[in-house]
PQR file with spaces between the fields and no chain letter, atoms N, CA, C, O and H, PARSE charges and radii, in Angstrom:
ATOM       1  N    MET     1      -0.407   91.948  -96.361 -0.4000 1.5000
ATOM       2  CA   MET     1      -0.810   90.580  -96.525 -0.0000 2.0000
ATOM       3  C    MET     1      -2.190   90.322  -96.572  0.5500 1.7000
ATOM       4  O    MET     1      -2.827   90.516  -95.537 -0.5500 1.4000
ATOM       5  N    GLU     2      -2.770   89.925  -97.570 -0.4000 1.5000
ATOM       6  CA   GLU     2      -4.390   89.513  -97.556 -0.0000 2.0000
ATOM       7  C    GLU     2      -4.727   88.501  -96.937  0.5500 1.7000
ATOM       8  O    GLU     2      -4.313   87.437  -97.397 -0.5500 1.4000
ATOM       9  H    GLU     2      -2.253   89.767  -98.411  0.4000 1.0000
ATOM      10  N    VAL     3      -5.516   88.462  -95.791 -0.4000 1.5000
ATOM      11  CA   VAL     3      -6.072   87.101  -95.300 -0.0000 2.0000
ATOM      12  C    VAL     3      -7.349   86.717  -95.854  0.5500 1.7000
ATOM      13  O    VAL     3      -8.176   87.620  -95.979 -0.5500 1.4000
ATOM      14  H    VAL     3      -5.852   89.327  -95.417  0.4000 1.0000
ATOM      15  N    LYS     4      -7.691   85.454  -96.240 -0.4000 1.5000
ATOM      16  CA   LYS     4      -8.683   85.107  -96.858 -0.0000 2.0000
ATOM      17  C    LYS     4      -9.888   84.550  -95.744  0.5500 1.7000
ATOM      18  O    LYS     4     -11.102   84.594  -95.941 -0.5500 1.4000
ATOM      19  H    LYS     4      -7.019   84.720  -96.139  0.4000 1.0000
ATOM      20  N    LYS     5      -9.180   84.009  -94.507 -0.4000 1.5000
ATOM      21  CA   LYS     5     -10.038   83.494  -93.584 -0.0000 2.0000
ATOM      22  C    LYS     5      -9.249   83.657  -92.171  0.5500 1.7000
ATOM      23  O    LYS     5      -8.025   83.596  -92.051 -0.5500 1.4000
ATOM      24  H    LYS     5      -8.194   83.973  -94.347  0.4000 1.0000
ATOM      25  N    GLU     6     -10.116   83.861  -91.203 -0.4000 1.5000
ATOM      26  CA   GLU     6      -9.576   84.131  -89.886 -0.0000 2.0000
ATOM      27  C    GLU     6     -10.062   83.090  -88.892  0.5500 1.7000
ATOM      28  O    GLU     6     -11.261   82.813  -88.858 -0.5500 1.4000
ATOM      29  H    GLU     6     -11.110   83.911  -91.301  0.4000 1.0000
ATOM      30  N    LEU     7      -9.176   82.491  -88.066 -0.4000 1.5000
ATOM      31  CA   LEU     7      -9.648   81.431  -86.837 -0.0000 2.0000
ATOM      32  C    LEU     7      -9.437   82.050  -85.698  0.5500 1.7000
ATOM      33  O    LEU     7      -8.418   82.737  -85.615 -0.5500 1.4000
ATOM      34  H    LEU     7      -8.202   82.716  -88.093  0.4000 1.0000
ATOM      35  N    ASP     8     -10.292   81.962  -84.619 -0.4000 1.5000
ATOM      36  CA   ASP     8     -10.213   82.251  -83.288 -0.0000 2.0000
ATOM      37  C    ASP     8      -9.967   80.900  -82.461  0.5500 1.7000
ATOM      38  O    ASP     8     -10.990   80.355  -82.047 -0.5500 1.4000
ATOM      39  H    ASP     8     -11.120   81.405  -84.687  0.4000 1.0000
ATOM      40  N    CYS     9      -8.842   80.342  -82.194 -0.4000 1.5000
ATOM      41  CA   CYS     9      -8.709   79.175  -81.551 -0.0000 2.0000
ATOM      42  C    CYS     9      -8.189   79.290  -80.191  0.5500 1.7000
ATOM      43  O    CYS     9      -7.697   78.343  -79.576 -0.5500 1.4000
ATOM      44  H    CYS     9      -8.011   80.785  -82.530  0.4000 1.0000
ATOM      45  N    LYS    10      -8.323   80.588  -79.697 -0.4000 1.5000
ATOM      46  CA   LYS    10      -7.949   80.892  -78.325 -0.0000 2.0000
ATOM      47  C    LYS    10      -8.763   80.249  -77.268  0.5500 1.7000
ATOM      48  O    LYS    10      -9.975   80.465  -77.253 -0.5500 1.4000
ATOM      49  H    LYS    10      -8.723   81.357  -80.196  0.4000 1.0000
ATOM      50  N    GLY    11      -8.171   79.419  -76.312 -0.4000 1.5000
ATOM      51  CA   GLY    11      -8.757   78.703  -75.312 -0.0000 2.0000
ATOM      52  C    GLY    11      -8.810   77.195  -75.710  0.5500 1.7000
ATOM      53  O    GLY    11      -9.263   76.416  -74.871 -0.5500 1.4000
ATOM      54  H    GLY    11      -7.187   79.243  -76.325  0.4000 1.0000
ATOM      55  N    LEU    12      -8.405   76.734  -76.864 -0.4000 1.5000
ATOM      56  CA   LEU    12      -8.477   75.264  -77.395 -0.0000 2.0000
ATOM      57  C    LEU    12      -7.275   74.784  -77.218  0.5500 1.7000
ATOM      58  O    LEU    12      -6.296   75.530  -77.241 -0.5500 1.4000
ATOM      59  H    LEU    12      -8.037   77.367  -77.545  0.4000 1.0000
ATOM      60  N    ILE    13      -7.184   73.567  -77.031 -0.4000 1.5000
ATOM      61  CA   ILE    13      -6.020   72.739  -76.947 -0.0000 2.0000
ATOM      62  C    ILE    13      -5.863   71.701  -77.837  0.5500 1.7000
ATOM      63  O    ILE    13      -6.814   71.229  -78.461 -0.5500 1.4000
ATOM      64  H    ILE    13      -7.979   72.961  -77.013  0.4000 1.0000
ATOM      65  N    CYS    14      -4.598   71.267  -77.952 -0.4000 1.5000
ATOM      66  CA   CYS    14      -4.296   70.233  -78.999 -0.0000 2.0000
ATOM      67  C    CYS    14      -5.266   69.064  -78.905  0.5500 1.7000
ATOM      68  O    CYS    14      -5.555   68.594  -77.804 -0.5500 1.4000
ATOM      69  H    CYS    14      -3.826   71.650  -77.446  0.4000 1.0000
ATOM      70  N    PRO    15      -5.769   68.590  -80.029 -0.5600 1.5000
ATOM      71  CA   PRO    15      -5.676   68.849  -81.286  0.2800 2.0000
ATOM      72  C    PRO    15      -6.569   69.830  -82.070  0.5500 1.7000
ATOM      73  O    PRO    15      -6.524   69.977  -83.292 -0.5500 1.4000
ATOM      74  N    GLU    16      -7.388   70.486  -81.217 -0.4000 1.5000
ATOM      75  CA   GLU    16      -8.342   71.267  -81.789 -0.0000 2.0000
ATOM      76  C    GLU    16      -7.912   72.340  -82.829  0.5500 1.7000
ATOM      77  O    GLU    16      -8.495   72.394  -83.912 -0.5500 1.4000
ATOM      78  H    GLU    16      -7.425   70.367  -80.225  0.4000 1.0000
ATOM      79  N    PRO    17      -6.913   73.187  -82.521 -0.5600 1.5000
ATOM      80  CA   PRO    17      -6.353   74.107  -83.305  0.2800 2.0000
ATOM      81  C    PRO    17      -5.954   73.605  -84.763  0.5500 1.7000
ATOM      82  O    PRO    17      -6.157   74.286  -85.767 -0.5500 1.4000
ATOM      83  N    ILE    18      -5.290   72.183  -84.778 -0.4000 1.5000
ATOM      84  CA   ILE    18      -4.829   71.587  -85.932 -0.0000 2.0000
ATOM      85  C    ILE    18      -6.082   71.360  -86.737  0.5500 1.7000
ATOM      86  O    ILE    18      -6.090   71.629  -87.938 -0.5500 1.4000
ATOM      87  H    ILE    18      -5.124   71.630  -83.962  0.4000 1.0000
ATOM      88  N    LEU    19      -7.085   70.902  -86.155 -0.4000 1.5000
ATOM      89  CA   LEU    19      -8.291   70.433  -86.816 -0.0000 2.0000
ATOM      90  C    LEU    19      -9.098   71.481  -87.522  0.5500 1.7000
ATOM      91  O    LEU    19      -9.693   71.304  -88.585 -0.5500 1.4000
ATOM      92  H    LEU    19      -7.078   70.683  -85.179  0.4000 1.0000
ATOM      93  N    TYR    20      -9.055   72.759  -86.720 -0.4000 1.5000
ATOM      94  CA   TYR    20      -9.737   73.879  -87.360 -0.0000 2.0000
ATOM      95  C    TYR    20      -8.815   74.408  -88.580  0.5500 1.7000
ATOM      96  O    TYR    20      -9.383   74.692  -89.634 -0.5500 1.4000
ATOM      97  H    TYR    20      -8.572   72.903  -85.856  0.4000 1.0000
ATOM      98  N    ILE    21      -7.519   74.539  -88.482 -0.4000 1.5000
ATOM      99  CA   ILE    21      -6.727   74.964  -89.688 -0.0000 2.0000
ATOM     100  C    ILE    21      -6.805   74.099  -90.793  0.5500 1.7000
ATOM     101  O    ILE    21      -6.917   74.602  -91.911 -0.5500 1.4000
ATOM     102  H    ILE    21      -7.057   74.308  -87.626  0.4000 1.0000
ATOM     103  N    LYS    22      -6.756   72.684  -90.640 -0.4000 1.5000
ATOM     104  CA   LYS    22      -6.985   71.668  -91.678 -0.0000 2.0000
ATOM     105  C    LYS    22      -8.247   71.867  -92.458  0.5500 1.7000
ATOM     106  O    LYS    22      -8.296   71.768  -93.684 -0.5500 1.4000
ATOM     107  H    LYS    22      -6.665   72.275  -89.732  0.4000 1.0000
ATOM     108  N    LYS    23      -9.383   72.184  -91.597 -0.4000 1.5000
ATOM     109  CA   LYS    23     -10.744   72.467  -92.260 -0.0000 2.0000
ATOM     110  C    LYS    23     -10.731   73.760  -93.063  0.5500 1.7000
ATOM     111  O    LYS    23     -11.277   73.839  -94.163 -0.5500 1.4000
ATOM     112  H    LYS    23      -9.343   72.264  -90.601  0.4000 1.0000
ATOM     113  N    ALA    24     -10.097   74.761  -92.488 -0.4000 1.5000
ATOM     114  CA   ALA    24     -10.073   76.038  -93.136 -0.0000 2.0000
ATOM     115  C    ALA    24      -9.198   76.090  -94.477  0.5500 1.7000
ATOM     116  O    ALA    24      -9.364   76.928  -95.364 -0.5500 1.4000
ATOM     117  H    ALA    24      -9.654   74.697  -91.594  0.4000 1.0000
ATOM     118  N    MET    25      -8.209   75.037  -94.492 -0.4000 1.5000
ATOM     119  CA   MET    25      -7.269   74.880  -95.622 -0.0000 2.0000
ATOM     120  C    MET    25      -8.340   74.266  -96.898  0.5500 1.7000
ATOM     121  O    MET    25      -8.329   74.732  -98.038 -0.5500 1.4000
ATOM     122  H    MET    25      -8.073   74.356  -93.772  0.4000 1.0000
ATOM     123  N    GLY    26      -9.022   73.415  -96.561 -0.4000 1.5000
ATOM     124  CA   GLY    26      -9.934   72.940  -97.339 -0.0000 2.0000
ATOM     125  C    GLY    26     -11.116   73.899  -98.108  0.5500 1.7000
ATOM     126  O    GLY    26     -11.815   73.571  -99.067 -0.5500 1.4000
ATOM     127  H    GLY    26      -9.031   73.036  -95.635  0.4000 1.0000
ATOM     128  N    GLU    27     -11.108   74.999  -97.483 -0.4000 1.5000
ATOM     129  CA   GLU    27     -12.103   76.106  -97.734 -0.0000 2.0000
ATOM     130  C    GLU    27     -11.638   77.220  -98.621  0.5500 1.7000
ATOM     131  O    GLU    27     -12.458   77.966  -99.155 -0.5500 1.4000
ATOM     132  H    GLU    27     -10.541   75.266  -96.704  0.4000 1.0000
ATOM     133  N    VAL    28     -10.245   77.367  -98.808 -0.4000 1.5000
ATOM     134  CA   VAL    28      -9.582   78.335  -99.441 -0.0000 2.0000
ATOM     135  C    VAL    28      -8.845   77.961 -100.672  0.5500 1.7000
ATOM     136  O    VAL    28      -8.629   76.756 -100.802 -0.5500 1.4000
ATOM     137  H    VAL    28      -9.578   76.761  -98.374  0.4000 1.0000
ATOM     138  N    GLU    29      -8.401   78.788 -101.636 -0.4000 1.5000
ATOM     139  CA   GLU    29      -7.810   78.281 -102.689 -0.0000 2.0000
ATOM     140  C    GLU    29      -6.255   78.393 -102.474  0.5500 1.7000
ATOM     141  O    GLU    29      -5.750   79.158 -101.652 -0.5500 1.4000
ATOM     142  H    GLU    29      -8.577   79.767 -101.530  0.4000 1.0000
ATOM     143  N    SER    30      -5.572   77.578 -103.274 -0.4000 1.5000
ATOM     144  CA   SER    30      -4.006   77.530 -103.410 -0.0000 2.0000
ATOM     145  C    SER    30      -3.394   79.046 -103.422  0.5500 1.7000
ATOM     146  O    SER    30      -3.753   79.849 -104.283 -0.5500 1.4000
ATOM     147  H    SER    30      -5.982   76.957 -103.942  0.4000 1.0000
ATOM     148  N    GLY    31      -2.513   79.358 -102.479 -0.4000 1.5000
ATOM     149  CA   GLY    31      -1.851   80.546 -102.433 -0.0000 2.0000
ATOM     150  C    GLY    31      -2.511   81.716 -101.396  0.5500 1.7000
ATOM     151  O    GLY    31      -1.963   82.749 -101.011 -0.5500 1.4000
ATOM     152  H    GLY    31      -2.222   78.706 -101.779  0.4000 1.0000
ATOM     153  N    GLU    32      -3.750   81.259 -101.098 -0.4000 1.5000
ATOM     154  CA   GLU    32      -4.466   82.201 -100.041 -0.0000 2.0000
ATOM     155  C    GLU    32      -4.004   81.920  -98.679  0.5500 1.7000
ATOM     156  O    GLU    32      -3.421   80.875  -98.391 -0.5500 1.4000
ATOM     157  H    GLU    32      -4.196   80.420 -101.410  0.4000 1.0000
ATOM     158  N    ILE    33      -4.267   82.860  -97.832 -0.4000 1.5000
ATOM     159  CA   ILE    33      -3.662   82.969  -96.443 -0.0000 2.0000
ATOM     160  C    ILE    33      -4.828   82.832  -95.368  0.5500 1.7000
ATOM     161  O    ILE    33      -5.888   83.454  -95.441 -0.5500 1.4000
ATOM     162  H    ILE    33      -4.742   83.709  -98.065  0.4000 1.0000
ATOM     163  N    VAL    34      -4.493   81.934  -94.360 -0.4000 1.5000
ATOM     164  CA   VAL    34      -5.460   81.763  -93.344 -0.0000 2.0000
ATOM     165  C    VAL    34      -4.692   82.171  -92.111  0.5500 1.7000
ATOM     166  O    VAL    34      -3.551   81.772  -91.881 -0.5500 1.4000
ATOM     167  H    VAL    34      -3.632   81.428  -94.300  0.4000 1.0000
ATOM     168  N    LYS    35      -5.452   83.079  -91.238 -0.4000 1.5000
ATOM     169  CA   LYS    35      -4.806   83.539  -89.868 -0.0000 2.0000
ATOM     170  C    LYS    35      -5.592   82.757  -88.839  0.5500 1.7000
ATOM     171  O    LYS    35      -6.810   82.588  -88.785 -0.5500 1.4000
ATOM     172  H    LYS    35      -6.380   83.404  -91.424  0.4000 1.0000
ATOM     173  N    MET    36      -4.496   82.250  -87.912 -0.4000 1.5000
ATOM     174  CA   MET    36      -5.300   81.519  -87.004 -0.0000 2.0000
ATOM     175  C    MET    36      -4.614   82.064  -85.574  0.5500 1.7000
ATOM     176  O    MET    36      -3.390   82.131  -85.466 -0.5500 1.4000
ATOM     177  H    MET    36      -3.506   82.388  -87.955  0.4000 1.0000
ATOM     178  N    ASP    37      -5.424   82.407  -84.601 -0.4000 1.5000
ATOM     179  CA   ASP    37      -4.926   82.840  -83.132 -0.0000 2.0000
ATOM     180  C    ASP    37      -5.181   81.795  -82.168  0.5500 1.7000
ATOM     181  O    ASP    37      -6.307   81.312  -82.050 -0.5500 1.4000
ATOM     182  H    ASP    37      -6.418   82.353  -84.689  0.4000 1.0000
ATOM     183  N    THR    38      -4.216   81.428  -81.488 -0.4000 1.5000
ATOM     184  CA   THR    38      -4.449   80.453  -80.388 -0.0000 2.0000
ATOM     185  C    THR    38      -3.751   80.787  -79.044  0.5500 1.7000
ATOM     186  O    THR    38      -2.990   81.749  -78.942 -0.5500 1.4000
ATOM     187  H    THR    38      -3.302   81.821  -81.584  0.4000 1.0000
ATOM     188  N    THR    39      -3.997   80.083  -78.177 -0.4000 1.5000
ATOM     189  CA   THR    39      -3.258   80.334  -76.793 -0.0000 2.0000
ATOM     190  C    THR    39      -2.591   79.049  -76.210  0.5500 1.7000
ATOM     191  O    THR    39      -2.020   78.995  -75.121 -0.5500 1.4000
ATOM     192  H    THR    39      -4.616   79.302  -78.260  0.4000 1.0000
ATOM     193  N    ASP    40      -2.740   78.058  -77.061 -0.4000 1.5000
ATOM     194  CA   ASP    40      -2.025   76.936  -76.667 -0.0000 2.0000
ATOM     195  C    ASP    40      -0.613   76.858  -77.128  0.5500 1.7000
ATOM     196  O    ASP    40      -0.339   76.925  -78.326 -0.5500 1.4000
ATOM     197  H    ASP    40      -3.204   78.101  -77.946  0.4000 1.0000
ATOM     198  N    LYS    41       0.363   76.707  -76.129 -0.4000 1.5000
ATOM     199  CA   LYS    41       1.808   76.774  -76.439 -0.0000 2.0000
ATOM     200  C    LYS    41       2.276   75.713  -77.196  0.5500 1.7000
ATOM     201  O    LYS    41       3.320   75.881  -77.826 -0.5500 1.4000
ATOM     202  H    LYS    41       0.141   76.653  -75.155  0.4000 1.0000
ATOM     203  N    GLY    42       1.615   74.502  -77.258 -0.4000 1.5000
ATOM     204  CA   GLY    42       1.800   73.223  -77.867 -0.0000 2.0000
ATOM     205  C    GLY    42       1.571   73.542  -79.601  0.5500 1.7000
ATOM     206  O    GLY    42       1.923   72.745  -80.471 -0.5500 1.4000
ATOM     207  H    GLY    42       0.767   74.366  -76.746  0.4000 1.0000
ATOM     208  N    SER    43       0.996   74.698  -79.838 -0.4000 1.5000
ATOM     209  CA   SER    43       0.544   75.074  -81.136 -0.0000 2.0000
ATOM     210  C    SER    43       1.898   75.271  -81.798  0.5500 1.7000
ATOM     211  O    SER    43       2.008   74.837  -82.945 -0.5500 1.4000
ATOM     212  H    SER    43       0.711   75.346  -79.132  0.4000 1.0000
ATOM     213  N    LEU    44       2.893   75.837  -81.261 -0.4000 1.5000
ATOM     214  CA   LEU    44       4.172   76.219  -81.776 -0.0000 2.0000
ATOM     215  C    LEU    44       4.761   75.077  -82.471  0.5500 1.7000
ATOM     216  O    LEU    44       5.113   75.181  -83.646 -0.5500 1.4000
ATOM     217  H    LEU    44       2.804   76.190  -80.330  0.4000 1.0000
ATOM     218  N    SER    45       4.893   73.939  -81.776 -0.4000 1.5000
ATOM     219  CA   SER    45       5.541   72.754  -82.481 -0.0000 2.0000
ATOM     220  C    SER    45       4.549   72.069  -83.234  0.5500 1.7000
ATOM     221  O    SER    45       4.920   71.503  -84.263 -0.5500 1.4000
ATOM     222  H    SER    45       4.607   73.854  -80.822  0.4000 1.0000
ATOM     223  N    ASP    46       3.249   72.017  -82.874 -0.4000 1.5000
ATOM     224  CA   ASP    46       2.165   71.262  -83.685 -0.0000 2.0000
ATOM     225  C    ASP    46       1.973   71.898  -85.067  0.5500 1.7000
ATOM     226  O    ASP    46       1.655   71.231  -86.052 -0.5500 1.4000
ATOM     227  H    ASP    46       2.948   72.477  -82.039  0.4000 1.0000
ATOM     228  N    MET    47       2.180   73.218  -85.090 -0.4000 1.5000
ATOM     229  CA   MET    47       1.900   73.978  -86.508 -0.0000 2.0000
ATOM     230  C    MET    47       3.201   73.705  -87.296  0.5500 1.7000
ATOM     231  O    MET    47       3.173   73.353  -88.476 -0.5500 1.4000
ATOM     232  H    MET    47       2.438   73.760  -84.289  0.4000 1.0000
ATOM     233  N    SER    48       4.130   73.847  -86.727 -0.4000 1.5000
ATOM     234  CA   SER    48       5.542   73.644  -87.697 -0.0000 2.0000
ATOM     235  C    SER    48       5.444   72.194  -88.246  0.5500 1.7000
ATOM     236  O    SER    48       5.686   71.916  -89.420 -0.5500 1.4000
ATOM     237  H    SER    48       4.153   74.132  -85.768  0.4000 1.0000
ATOM     238  N    ALA    49       5.040   71.226  -87.230 -0.4000 1.5000
ATOM     239  CA   ALA    49       5.230   69.916  -87.919 -0.0000 2.0000
ATOM     240  C    ALA    49       4.056   69.528  -88.814  0.5500 1.7000
ATOM     241  O    ALA    49       4.196   68.656  -89.671 -0.5500 1.4000
ATOM     242  H    ALA    49       4.844   71.452  -86.276  0.4000 1.0000
ATOM     243  N    TRP    50       2.846   70.197  -88.616 -0.4000 1.5000
ATOM     244  CA   TRP    50       1.806   69.949  -89.605 -0.0000 2.0000
ATOM     245  C    TRP    50       2.074   70.771  -90.852  0.5500 1.7000
ATOM     246  O    TRP    50       1.645   70.325  -91.916 -0.5500 1.4000
ATOM     247  H    TRP    50       2.733   70.906  -87.919  0.4000 1.0000
ATOM     248  N    ALA    51       2.712   71.883  -90.841 -0.4000 1.5000
ATOM     249  CA   ALA    51       3.031   72.548  -92.005 -0.0000 2.0000
ATOM     250  C    ALA    51       4.017   71.761  -92.976  0.5500 1.7000
ATOM     251  O    ALA    51       3.874   71.727  -94.198 -0.5500 1.4000
ATOM     252  H    ALA    51       3.060   72.245  -89.977  0.4000 1.0000
ATOM     253  N    ARG    52       4.998   71.158  -92.294 -0.4000 1.5000
ATOM     254  CA   ARG    52       6.116   70.327  -93.039 -0.0000 2.0000
ATOM     255  C    ARG    52       5.352   69.218  -93.568  0.5500 1.7000
ATOM     256  O    ARG    52       5.548   68.955  -94.754 -0.5500 1.4000
ATOM     257  H    ARG    52       5.114   71.186  -91.302  0.4000 1.0000
ATOM     258  N    ARG    53       4.547   68.536  -92.945 -0.4000 1.5000
ATOM     259  CA   ARG    53       3.757   67.233  -93.279 -0.0000 2.0000
ATOM     260  C    ARG    53       2.782   67.667  -94.399  0.5500 1.7000
ATOM     261  O    ARG    53       2.722   66.958  -95.404 -0.5500 1.4000
ATOM     262  H    ARG    53       4.388   68.749  -91.981  0.4000 1.0000
ATOM     263  N    THR    54       2.163   68.560  -94.324 -0.4000 1.5000
ATOM     264  CA   THR    54       1.077   68.933  -95.656 -0.0000 2.0000
ATOM     265  C    THR    54       1.547   69.817  -96.659  0.5500 1.7000
ATOM     266  O    THR    54       0.924   69.958  -97.711 -0.5500 1.4000
ATOM     267  H    THR    54       2.211   69.135  -93.507  0.4000 1.0000
ATOM     268  N    GLY    55       2.733   70.499  -96.382 -0.4000 1.5000
ATOM     269  CA   GLY    55       3.176   71.377  -97.636 -0.0000 2.0000
ATOM     270  C    GLY    55       2.917   72.806  -97.397  0.5500 1.7000
ATOM     271  O    GLY    55       3.638   73.685  -97.871 -0.5500 1.4000
ATOM     272  H    GLY    55       3.239   70.384  -95.528  0.4000 1.0000
ATOM     273  N    HIS    56       1.779   73.063  -96.584 -0.4000 1.5000
ATOM     274  CA   HIS    56       1.537   74.525  -96.397 -0.0000 2.0000
ATOM     275  C    HIS    56       2.487   75.377  -95.565  0.5500 1.7000
ATOM     276  O    HIS    56       3.061   74.946  -94.565 -0.5500 1.4000
ATOM     277  H    HIS    56       1.193   72.350  -96.199  0.4000 1.0000
ATOM     278  N    GLU    57       2.604   76.494  -95.994 -0.4000 1.5000
ATOM     279  CA   GLU    57       3.711   77.419  -95.439 -0.0000 2.0000
ATOM     280  C    GLU    57       3.227   78.509  -94.571  0.5500 1.7000
ATOM     281  O    GLU    57       2.331   79.296  -94.876 -0.5500 1.4000
ATOM     282  H    GLU    57       2.138   76.844  -96.806  0.4000 1.0000
ATOM     283  N    ILE    58       3.999   78.490  -93.283 -0.4000 1.5000
ATOM     284  CA   ILE    58       3.826   79.355  -92.347 -0.0000 2.0000
ATOM     285  C    ILE    58       4.709   80.561  -92.678  0.5500 1.7000
ATOM     286  O    ILE    58       5.925   80.547  -92.483 -0.5500 1.4000
ATOM     287  H    ILE    58       4.727   77.850  -93.035  0.4000 1.0000
ATOM     288  N    VAL    59       3.965   81.731  -93.248 -0.4000 1.5000
ATOM     289  CA   VAL    59       4.488   82.901  -93.588 -0.0000 2.0000
ATOM     290  C    VAL    59       5.004   83.804  -92.649  0.5500 1.7000
ATOM     291  O    VAL    59       6.000   84.498  -92.848 -0.5500 1.4000
ATOM     292  H    VAL    59       2.978   81.743  -93.407  0.4000 1.0000
ATOM     293  N    GLU    60       4.277   83.797  -91.543 -0.4000 1.5000
ATOM     294  CA   GLU    60       4.554   84.658  -90.422 -0.0000 2.0000
ATOM     295  C    GLU    60       3.895   84.027  -89.126  0.5500 1.7000
ATOM     296  O    GLU    60       2.789   83.488  -89.102 -0.5500 1.4000
ATOM     297  H    GLU    60       3.467   83.233  -91.381  0.4000 1.0000
ATOM     298  N    GLN    61       4.793   84.188  -88.007 -0.4000 1.5000
ATOM     299  CA   GLN    61       4.109   83.672  -86.930 -0.0000 2.0000
ATOM     300  C    GLN    61       4.703   84.557  -85.955  0.5500 1.7000
ATOM     301  O    GLN    61       5.901   84.834  -85.998 -0.5500 1.4000
ATOM     302  H    GLN    61       5.692   84.626  -88.027  0.4000 1.0000
ATOM     303  N    THR    62       3.694   85.141  -84.829 -0.4000 1.5000
ATOM     304  CA   THR    62       4.033   86.020  -83.763 -0.0000 2.0000
ATOM     305  C    THR    62       3.389   85.683  -82.604  0.5500 1.7000
ATOM     306  O    THR    62       2.460   84.875  -82.584 -0.5500 1.4000
ATOM     307  H    THR    62       2.720   84.916  -84.794  0.4000 1.0000
ATOM     308  N    GLU    63       3.840   86.279  -81.576 -0.4000 1.5000
ATOM     309  CA   GLU    63       3.264   85.968  -80.159 -0.0000 2.0000
ATOM     310  C    GLU    63       3.185   87.387  -79.427  0.5500 1.7000
ATOM     311  O    GLU    63       4.104   88.205  -79.450 -0.5500 1.4000
ATOM     312  H    GLU    63       4.594   86.935  -81.592  0.4000 1.0000
ATOM     313  N    GLU    64       2.064   87.553  -78.829 -0.4000 1.5000
ATOM     314  CA   GLU    64       1.701   88.687  -77.978 -0.0000 2.0000
ATOM     315  C    GLU    64       0.818   88.445  -76.952  0.5500 1.7000
ATOM     316  O    GLU    64      -0.317   88.006  -77.143 -0.5500 1.4000
ATOM     317  H    GLU    64       1.317   86.888  -78.810  0.4000 1.0000
ATOM     318  N    GLY    65       1.290   88.714  -75.843 -0.4000 1.5000
ATOM     319  CA   GLY    65       0.452   88.534  -74.580 -0.0000 2.0000
ATOM     320  C    GLY    65      -0.104   87.170  -74.248  0.5500 1.7000
ATOM     321  O    GLY    65      -1.062   86.974  -73.500 -0.5500 1.4000
ATOM     322  H    GLY    65       2.211   89.070  -75.687  0.4000 1.0000
ATOM     323  N    GLY    66       0.653   86.171  -74.936 -0.4000 1.5000
ATOM     324  CA   GLY    66       0.049   84.847  -74.733 -0.0000 2.0000
ATOM     325  C    GLY    66      -0.789   84.171  -75.811  0.5500 1.7000
ATOM     326  O    GLY    66      -1.152   82.996  -75.765 -0.5500 1.4000
ATOM     327  H    GLY    66       1.431   86.331  -75.544  0.4000 1.0000
ATOM     328  N    THR    67      -1.059   85.042  -76.792 -0.4000 1.5000
ATOM     329  CA   THR    67      -1.548   84.688  -77.992 -0.0000 2.0000
ATOM     330  C    THR    67      -0.490   84.236  -79.046  0.5500 1.7000
ATOM     331  O    THR    67       0.508   84.944  -79.183 -0.5500 1.4000
ATOM     332  H    THR    67      -0.764   85.997  -76.829  0.4000 1.0000
ATOM     333  N    PHE    68      -0.621   83.205  -79.735 -0.4000 1.5000
ATOM     334  CA   PHE    68       0.084   83.000  -80.977 -0.0000 2.0000
ATOM     335  C    PHE    68      -0.711   83.190  -82.159  0.5500 1.7000
ATOM     336  O    PHE    68      -1.871   82.787  -82.246 -0.5500 1.4000
ATOM     337  H    PHE    68      -1.432   82.630  -79.623  0.4000 1.0000
ATOM     338  N    THR    69      -0.066   83.835  -83.119 -0.4000 1.5000
ATOM     339  CA   THR    69      -0.717   84.007  -84.363 -0.0000 2.0000
ATOM     340  C    THR    69       0.132   83.392  -85.505  0.5500 1.7000
ATOM     341  O    THR    69       1.351   83.556  -85.549 -0.5500 1.4000
ATOM     342  H    THR    69       0.876   84.162  -83.048  0.4000 1.0000
ATOM     343  N    PHE    70      -0.495   82.744  -86.341 -0.4000 1.5000
ATOM     344  CA   PHE    70       0.086   81.957  -87.506 -0.0000 2.0000
ATOM     345  C    PHE    70      -0.456   82.573  -88.786  0.5500 1.7000
ATOM     346  O    PHE    70      -1.648   82.862  -88.681 -0.5500 1.4000
ATOM     347  H    PHE    70      -1.486   82.610  -86.305  0.4000 1.0000
ATOM     348  N    PHE    71       0.012   82.814  -89.801 -0.4000 1.5000
ATOM     349  CA   PHE    71      -0.435   83.194  -91.135 -0.0000 2.0000
ATOM     350  C    PHE    71       0.225   82.153  -92.001  0.5500 1.7000
ATOM     351  O    PHE    71       1.428   82.068  -92.245 -0.5500 1.4000
ATOM     352  H    PHE    71       0.980   82.580  -89.887  0.4000 1.0000
ATOM     353  N    VAL    72      -0.848   81.293  -92.473 -0.4000 1.5000
ATOM     354  CA   VAL    72      -0.518   80.023  -93.235 -0.0000 2.0000
ATOM     355  C    VAL    72      -1.044   80.234  -94.713  0.5500 1.7000
ATOM     356  O    VAL    72      -2.176   80.620  -95.004 -0.5500 1.4000
ATOM     357  H    VAL    72      -1.826   81.362  -92.276  0.4000 1.0000
ATOM     358  N    LYS    73      -0.026   79.913  -95.598 -0.4000 1.5000
ATOM     359  CA   LYS    73      -0.325   80.019  -97.149 -0.0000 2.0000
ATOM     360  C    LYS    73      -0.621   78.529  -97.563  0.5500 1.7000
ATOM     361  O    LYS    73       0.152   77.600  -97.328 -0.5500 1.4000
ATOM     362  H    LYS    73       0.893   79.600  -95.361  0.4000 1.0000
ATOM     363  N    LYS    74      -1.892   78.406  -98.239 -0.4000 1.5000
ATOM     364  CA   LYS    74      -2.354   76.975  -98.661 -0.0000 2.0000
ATOM     365  C    LYS    74      -1.250   76.861  -99.960  0.5500 1.7000
ATOM     366  O    LYS    74      -0.958   77.817 -100.678 -0.5500 1.4000
ATOM     367  H    LYS    74      -2.520   79.161  -98.430  0.4000 1.0000
ATOM     368  N    LYS    75      -0.751   75.601 -100.090 -0.4000 1.5000
ATOM     369  CA   LYS    75       0.121   75.061 -100.875 -0.0000 2.0000
ATOM     370  C    LYS    75      -0.676   75.056 -102.323  0.5500 1.7000
ATOM     371  O    LYS    75      -0.130   74.600 -103.327 -0.5500 1.4000
ATOM     372  H    LYS    75      -0.988   74.824  -99.507  0.4000 1.0000
């Protein structure tokens, strides 16, 4: 998977990770992938709801050592 932009949102809490991914989506082209790392457990539900609302697709989501990683494809 080719990642166009990476975001380090570790240590930030809601709504900051959503604000960062929203901004990043405005900076990439349709079909490109943005990777975001966060430590906020609330991001699990926040990202799912945000993706449904905006039409972007979470193509992969992982958790390792308290860090949640999202790979999001721009619609």
